[in-house]
N, C-alpha and C positions, 0 to 999 in steps of 0.2 A: 596734681592732687597734693594738697598741703598735708604736712605731718600732723596738723591740728584739725583736720576735717572731723566734724562731729564732736569735738571737744568743747564743752561749754566754758566760755570765758566771761569775766565780768570786770567792771571798773569799780574800784572801791568808792569813788565819789558818786558814781551814777547808779550803782546797784546792779544786780545780776540781770535785770530786765533789759539792759542796754549792751548787747554784745558789740565789741569794737570790730571795726574792719581792719584787717591786716593786709596791706598792699605793697609794702616795701620789698625790694629784691633780696634783702637779708632778713632772716628770722633768728633772733637770739632767745634761747630758753635759759632763764636765770633760775637756778635751783638754789634756794636760800631759806633762812629761817631767822626769826627774831631772837632765839636763844643761843645762836651761834656767834661767838665773839668775832671770828674771822669774817663772817658774813657782814656783820654790822660795821666792821672796820672798812670793808671793801665798798660798801654801798656809796659813800660819798664820791669815790673815784669813778664808779660806774655812772652815777647821776651826772657828774661833771663831764665825763666823756660823751655821754649821750647828748648833752646840750651842745656839744661841738660837732655832732653829726649834722649833715645837711638834712633838711626836712624830707621825710620819705625815704631816707637812705637805709634805715634798719628799724625793725619792730622788735621790742623786747616784751616777752611774756614771762611772768613770774610763776614759778612752780614751788609751792610752799612745803616746807618740812615742819611747819609749826604744828603744835599739838591740838589746836582747836581753830575753828573758823573765826572766833573772836580774836585770837592772837594773830592770825593771818591778816585780818583787816586792820588791826592796830599797827602791825609792822608796816603794812602798805601805807597807812596814813601818817605814822609818826617817824618812821625810819627811811622808807624809800622816798618819800616826798615827791613822788612822780606818779602820774596817773597811767601807769602801765597796766595793761590787762593781766589778769591772773586766771589760771585754771581754777574752777570752782573747787571748794574744799570737799564737798560731798561727792559720793560716787567713786568709781575706780579710775577715773581719768588721770589723776595725779600719780597714783601708784603705777598705772600702766606706763606712763611716760618715764618715771624713775626706773622701772625695770627695763624698758626698751633701750634707754640710753645709759644705764648703769650709774646714774648720778643720784646719790642720796646720802643722808647722814649715816654714819656707822651704826647708830642705834636703830636704824630702820631696816637694815639688811634682812634680819630674820623675819620681821613682820611682813616684809614684801615678798617673802619666799625666795630670796636670792641667796646664792652662796657668796662668800667673800670674793671669789674670783670673778663673779659677775659685775662687781662694783668697779667701775672705771674711774670714778671720782667721787670725792666727798662734797661737802658744801663749804663755801660757795663754788658752784660750777656755772660757767657761762658757755653753753654749747651754741655754736653758730652754724646756720644752715643756709644754703641757697634756697630761697623760698619757693621758687618755681617748681622744683622737683624733689626737694627734701634732702639733697646731698649734704652730708655733714662736712663742713669745712674745717672745724676745729672743736675740740672739747676743752681747749686751753684759753678760752676768751678772757678769763680772769687774769692770767699772766699777760696776755696781749694788752689789756687795758692798763694793767699796772706798769707795763713797760712803755707803752706808746700813747696812753690817754685816748683822745678822740682819733688819733692817727691809726688806731687799731682797725677802724672800719676800712681804711685803705688796704690793709693786708687782706682783710676778708673779701673785699671786692675783687682784688687781684686773684685770689684763690677761686672765687666764684666764676670769673671770666676765663679760667683755663680750660 
């Protein structure tokens, strides 16, 4: 069972009516926002690293901390420059995933009903999972990509195969 079962996803270019299929052995949840300077600075490194992954090696799903659906879509189109699926803006799914994994902007903690100690990471956060069973491999995917670029996926695959 996937950690995203029942979570509606969409592609910015295709619209919400075209849910993507996620079949890679690694699942990366990218918690980010257009208003976050650290996020915007990190995105080119992530996009470049992802281009270096083998096809089907990892899926990336965007979880927005943007303040509106319009800003989320604009960020996806103008900054991410990648057609990664995203959790839909409406509904509780984004908030549930942020609470579940403790990854959110500091300004969201109270609105999410979290205590500061529940927060494991700010944004950007790249959480990497073994897709088959949802085992968390790392919450430090941003550091991995910054240090190893596309080679980060090799670390994650090694961890997934242990």
